[in-house]
VOGU-3710 file (C-alpha; in Angstrom, 3 decimals, decimal comma):
1> mterllivgs> 35,886/211,300/-152,684  38,697/209,644/-151,057  40,673/211,793/-148,895  44,523/212,488/-149,605  46,539/212,754/-146,828  50,392/214,270/-147,430  53,073/213,861/-144,831  56,071/215,705/-145,385  59,144/213,989/-143,776  59,810/210,290/-143,347
11> gmatarllee> 61,424/209,838/-139,982  60,338/208,196/-136,753  57,413/210,091/-135,877  56,106/209,417/-139,453  56,714/205,669/-139,030  54,660/205,803/-135,970  51,790/207,550/-137,026  51,577/205,415/-140,351  51,388/202,158/-137,824  48,715/204,323/-135,703
21> ltereyggei> 46,556/205,006/-139,114  46,775/201,436/-140,063  45,831/200,041/-136,697  42,617/202,587/-137,063  41,889/201,326/-140,732  42,511/205,004/-141,967  40,572/204,799/-145,450  42,169/207,906/-147,486  45,170/207,499/-149,829  48,410/208,468/-147,976
31> tvvgeeqqas> 51,591/209,929/-149,464  54,952/210,071/-147,459  57,331/212,658/-149,136  60,918/212,383/-147,057  63,912/214,438/-148,146  66,452/211,429/-147,002  67,056/208,486/-149,888  66,267/206,034/-147,083  62,754/205,268/-145,664  62,080/205,489/-141,890
41> ynrillssil> 64,942/204,250/-139,546  65,752/204,349/-136,050  68,577/207,249/-135,838  68,917/206,747/-132,148  71,139/203,786/-133,296  73,066/205,655/-135,793  76,151/205,920/-132,745  75,794/202,272/-132,303  76,408/201,431/-135,900  79,715/203,180/-135,316
51> sgdkslvdip> 80,691/201,274/-132,444  80,210/198,120/-134,239  76,929/197,138/-131,831  74,589/197,777/-134,751  74,614/197,498/-138,664  72,642/199,509/-141,382  70,394/196,446/-141,357  69,077/196,800/-137,791  67,604/200,207/-138,444  64,902/200,535/-140,700
61> lldadwyqdr> 61,572/200,356/-139,132  59,210/200,004/-142,236  60,570/198,593/-145,142  59,417/198,752/-148,779  56,924/195,851/-148,826  55,296/197,594/-145,547  54,387/200,307/-147,705  53,563/198,613/-150,499  51,255/196,182/-148,891  49,168/198,829/-147,380
71> gvslitgqri> 48,783/201,426/-150,277  51,308/203,782/-148,934  52,751/205,904/-151,550  56,291/206,427/-150,509  58,840/209,010/-152,258  62,145/209,462/-150,938  65,198/212,057/-151,806  62,490/214,564/-152,561  62,756/217,982/-150,819  59,632/219,947/-150,561
81> eaidlanrea> 60,260/223,637/-150,963  56,604/225,244/-150,830  53,318/224,523/-149,697  50,501/225,927/-151,613  47,823/226,086/-149,278  45,207/228,051/-151,596  45,227/224,906/-154,208  46,089/222,151/-151,282  49,298/221,193/-152,835  53,109/220,486/-151,947
91> caasgdrykf> 55,718/221,883/-154,513  59,321/219,916/-154,552  62,706/221,112/-155,749  62,439/218,774/-158,702  59,078/220,417/-159,930  56,788/217,695/-158,929  53,557/218,307/-156,953  51,727/216,673/-154,630  48,139/217,538/-154,132  46,225/216,989/-150,464
101> drlvfatgsr> 43,309/217,405/-148,181  44,844/217,209/-145,386  48,711/217,952/-144,484  51,157/216,670/-141,490  54,326/218,246/-140,986  56,807/215,785/-139,548  59,999/217,430/-140,635  61,890/216,683/-137,581  65,079/218,748/-136,678  68,662/219,375/-137,312
111> ahipdiegvn> 71,384/219,402/-134,856  72,013/222,882/-133,300  75,060/224,590/-134,609  75,602/227,644/-132,807  76,347/230,828/-134,692  80,325/231,367/-134,003  83,103/231,638/-136,023  84,348/229,010/-138,270  81,214/226,623/-137,992  80,591/226,470/-142,149
121> apgvmgfrsi> 84,067/225,138/-142,733  84,603/221,489/-143,935  84,771/219,302/-141,306  82,013/220,775/-138,938  78,885/218,718/-138,887  76,053/217,382/-136,833  75,332/213,536/-136,159  71,501/213,000/-137,273  71,533/210,881/-140,547  72,893/208,193/-142,238
131> adldtirssv> 74,498/210,536/-144,387  75,929/211,865/-141,551  77,021/208,691/-140,696  78,724/207,912/-143,999  80,542/210,985/-143,714  82,199/210,264/-140,239  83,130/206,757/-141,466  85,067/208,174/-144,522  86,804/211,172/-142,587  87,595/209,718/-139,220
141> kpganvaivg> 90,564/207,460/-139,179  92,444/205,835/-136,226  94,473/208,457/-134,615  92,311/211,344/-135,549  91,386/214,046/-133,152  87,828/214,927/-132,708  85,918/217,137/-130,778  82,433/216,616/-129,660  80,445/219,639/-128,463  77,831/218,195/-126,143
151> ggllgleaah> 77,968/216,094/-123,034  74,297/214,871/-123,417  73,189/211,539/-124,098  73,615/212,480/-128,147  77,025/213,730/-127,548  78,215/210,867/-125,256  76,791/208,045/-127,701  78,787/210,001/-130,686  81,892/209,821/-128,510  81,498/206,149/-127,797
161> ginslgarvt> 80,919/205,468/-131,407  83,775/207,501/-132,896  86,052/206,438/-129,996  85,455/202,862/-131,011  86,989/203,933/-134,430  90,299/204,469/-132,997  90,023/207,950/-132,871  91,079/210,541/-129,993  88,016/212,088/-128,534  87,360/215,097/-126,605
171> vvhrqphlmn> 84,016/215,955/-125,622  83,195/219,899/-124,692  80,296/220,306/-122,395  79,208/224,064/-120,880  77,584/222,384/-117,836  79,858/221,275/-114,797  78,978/217,864/-115,127  77,634/215,483/-118,140  74,225/214,493/-118,718  73,052/217,506/-116,461
181> rqldaqaarl> 69,271/216,702/-117,424  69,348/213,032/-116,132  72,207/212,658/-113,883  73,164/214,394/-110,494  76,818/215,535/-109,836  77,878/212,434/-108,342  76,667/209,899/-110,772  77,825/211,903/-113,745  81,500/212,045/-112,301  81,320/208,073/-111,983
191> lqrqleargi> 80,112/208,046/-115,427  82,648/210,337/-116,801  85,714/207,952/-115,086  84,016/204,867/-116,845  84,270/206,809/-120,215  87,754/208,154/-119,672  88,771/204,728/-118,682  87,989/204,007/-122,250  90,009/206,784/-123,805  87,297/209,732/-124,024
201> dfvlgvsper> 88,579/212,827/-122,815  86,558/215,721/-121,280  86,574/219,641/-120,712  83,580/220,570/-119,021  81,990/224,124/-117,679  83,156/225,782/-120,885  81,715/226,763/-124,217  83,291/226,992/-127,723  84,312/230,606/-128,676  85,117/229,478/-132,343
211> vlcenhsaag> 86,122/226,844/-134,871  89,489/226,724/-135,470  90,827/226,535/-139,326  93,639/225,368/-141,211  93,686/225,421/-144,924  89,962/226,463/-144,885  89,137/223,272/-142,975  88,271/222,729/-139,330  91,449/222,191/-137,019  89,773/222,564/-133,653
221> lqleneqavs> 87,998/224,694/-131,346  88,789/227,660/-129,246  87,033/228,026/-125,856  85,905/230,646/-124,098  88,593/230,003/-121,133  91,277/230,198/-123,896  91,996/226,675/-124,031  92,491/225,038/-127,525  91,096/221,435/-128,431  92,945/219,985/-131,759
231> aslvlfaagi> 90,448/218,494/-133,670  89,977/217,584/-137,409  86,463/216,886/-136,992  84,381/219,200/-134,756  80,876/217,230/-134,185  78,004/219,142/-132,985  75,590/217,144/-130,361  74,216/219,585/-128,084  70,359/220,398/-128,726  68,205/220,445/-131,801
241> dpnkelaera> 66,635/222,957/-133,999  63,255/222,116/-135,184  62,707/222,394/-138,948  59,835/224,861/-138,983  61,276/226,837/-142,160  58,819/225,211/-144,593  55,883/225,829/-142,254  56,763/229,546/-142,024  56,966/230,146/-145,481  53,618/228,403/-145,896
251> glacdraiia> 51,888/231,114/-143,177  51,540/228,883/-140,276  52,028/230,246/-136,822  55,851/229,438/-135,403  57,834/230,221/-132,387  60,863/227,894/-131,879  58,837/225,189/-133,655  55,464/224,972/-135,433  52,763/225,729/-133,161  50,252/223,308/-132,698
261> dehlrtslpg> 47,228/222,553/-130,152  46,789/219,443/-127,697  45,548/217,803/-131,170  48,500/218,489/-133,190  46,474/221,151/-134,937  48,198/223,883/-136,451  47,335/227,403/-136,767  45,585/226,733/-140,438  42,609/223,999/-140,953  43,801/220,369/-142,214
271> vyalgeccqi> 47,309/221,285/-141,449  48,896/219,401/-138,686  52,630/219,219/-137,109  53,960/216,122/-135,232  57,077/215,286/-133,669  60,388/217,627/-133,012  59,299/220,173/-135,323  55,827/220,895/-133,382  55,659/223,052/-130,162  52,751/222,207/-127,584
281> ngrtfglvap> 51,995/224,661/-124,723  55,514/226,398/-124,986  57,296/222,949/-125,041  59,144/221,308/-127,994  60,143/217,554/-127,864  63,420/215,549/-128,780  62,592/212,295/-127,062  60,772/209,212/-128,622  58,241/208,581/-125,703  56,290/211,836/-126,356
291> vnqqaevlar> 56,512/211,753/-130,333  54,819/208,299/-130,028  51,982/209,524/-127,796  51,457/212,371/-130,393  51,178/209,920/-133,212  48,542/208,076/-131,469  46,689/211,393/-130,569  46,677/212,473/-134,392  45,894/209,140/-135,708  42,800/209,036/-133,586
301> nltgqyspgy> 41,938/212,799/-134,844  42,543/211,860/-138,643  40,128/208,734/-138,289  37,671/210,552/-136,442  38,471/208,598/-133,073  38,172/210,492/-129,593  41,168/211,759/-128,053  41,775/213,873/-125,048  44,678/215,258/-126,782  48,469/214,944/-125,933
311> hwenaptqlk> 49,303/216,006/-122,496  53,223/216,581/-121,054  54,053/213,660/-118,899  57,365/213,748/-117,231  58,171/210,129/-117,993  61,488/208,531/-116,640  64,328/208,248/-118,801  65,482/204,459/-119,338  68,372/204,161/-121,573  71,942/202,893/-122,342
321> vsgidlfsag> 74,699/205,645/-122,650  77,893/204,024/-124,150  76,862/200,571/-123,083  76,085/201,599/-119,416  72,501/201,233/-118,089  70,759/204,419/-116,784  67,706/205,301/-115,449  66,257/208,600/-114,167  63,017/209,465/-112,882  61,933/213,002/-111,427
331> dlpfpedtrs> 62,797/216,574/-112,105  66,335/217,532/-111,901  67,733/219,315/-109,868  65,790/217,926/-107,066  64,473/220,449/-104,700  66,145/221,392/-101,301  63,247/219,984/-99,073  63,839/216,682/-100,371  66,203/213,964/-98,580  68,270/211,119/-100,282
341> qvltdeaqgl> 69,431/207,428/-99,876  72,319/206,981/-101,707  74,396/203,622/-102,559  77,470/203,627/-104,446  79,832/200,839/-105,381  82,496/202,691/-107,632  84,601/199,490/-108,290  81,643/197,926/-109,938  80,375/201,199/-111,376  77,306/201,406/-109,555
351> yrrlvfrdsq> 75,290/204,260/-108,152  71,790/204,456/-106,842  69,740/207,507/-105,574  66,184/207,449/-104,062  64,995/210,856/-103,511  62,193/211,504/-101,088  59,656/214,464/-100,247  58,432/213,662/-96,285  56,893/210,019/-97,089  56,802/210,051/-100,911
361> lvgaillgdr> 59,370/209,099/-103,404  59,705/211,831/-105,801  62,816/210,993/-107,703  65,594/208,362/-108,665  68,603/207,809/-110,212  70,144/204,498/-111,260  73,755/203,925/-112,844  74,780/200,633/-114,084  72,100/198,506/-113,046  68,385/200,014/-113,635
371> tgglwyssli> 66,863/197,144/-112,089  63,653/198,161/-110,373  63,434/201,616/-112,378  59,989/201,037/-113,723  58,934/200,048/-110,245  60,434/203,357/-108,918  58,790/205,367/-111,630  55,151/203,657/-110,470  55,936/204,672/-106,903  56,823/208,492/-107,844
381> dsgmdvsayg> 53,677/208,532/-110,306  51,318/207,026/-107,420  52,159/209,548/-104,662  52,021/206,778/-102,198  53,469/206,531/-98,707  56,680/204,393/-98,813  57,727/205,302/-95,569  56,826/201,392/-94,726  59,482/200,014/-96,759  62,468/201,904/-95,115
391> aslmfgevyc> 65,810/201,216/-96,164  64,651/197,940/-98,053  63,365/200,279/-101,043  67,033/200,675/-102,060  67,216/197,066/-102,931  64,101/196,951/-105,245  60,671/195,725/-105,330  61,297/192,014/-105,044  63,456/192,677/-101,934  60,776/194,859/-100,334
401> kas> 57,921/192,618/-101,135  59,791/189,787/-99,331  60,613/191,430/-96,468
//
């Protein structure tokens, strides 16, 4: 009998899993049920659509022909409400039922909305989907005041996109400097000045106390330092909450997310969890790289191929923040027993910091120009002695090997 594999969720993790299963010639029947109306798309690019750098045609990951050509049954706009593990079927809000032999939870996550007064008012939202994109486009007019809570990657990308619509944007971040997981204070100040030059305002080192409302709709934020930020739209982009509730109702072991082992197996046989909805060895996930690695591990598991399992790697961050190149490798904050080389050109918006422990490179931050980042990452991973490069190391691989 042909195995029936049901995947609940149709996001980026599912798209990568389907590609991995196809590559390994999985022989079962695959059904994907997703709550959104669209098939898998690259949600990382949603802010780029706001800014005009991308359009909706740029973000699909797998089109309808891909599913049809490979015999994958895709159901969109369908919310799974319950899992009947005794009868191996999933029950949708519409009343439809989907039989399975093995089940994958790939339900993703949602924006974290803190439990403060006023967050349920109209005009308060996260930014995780095409539906959210449409809401922002329809509600933000030139000159409107928008408050964004969160000065990490998601918040700054959203700020850039909404600023491009002509809105007046204020970013509220509870840490003393922006992108504190990827940047040190000096790089963050340089980034902040570049974004301020584009018209984005910042309030740092403070958290929102409540959402201010007028006529039952959002009107701004009251901060814990008694400062008020005026805003007709309040967008939370400070972390995510894994969508674990469906799994919890089905009886799976959950903590912050659905608990899985290194092979993505949950507490119940034949049931797996993948991506932002899962928790492995106490860790949850919000970046693309670990989710892609998990998809390969799970595909190997489902096709009976050997896999050593998923193991966390402190991979470097290489991205573009509001059009500004950024590379970061190593654990921030860097330990006190390290020393640094720093090169700064504020006029050009450039900052480079290399961090050493004894003769080893243990960290790197590149802002404005990430050339050489992957080479620095390889040096960090290898643990090799880099003392022979001396000061030349700051100028990259080509310069070092030529000197």
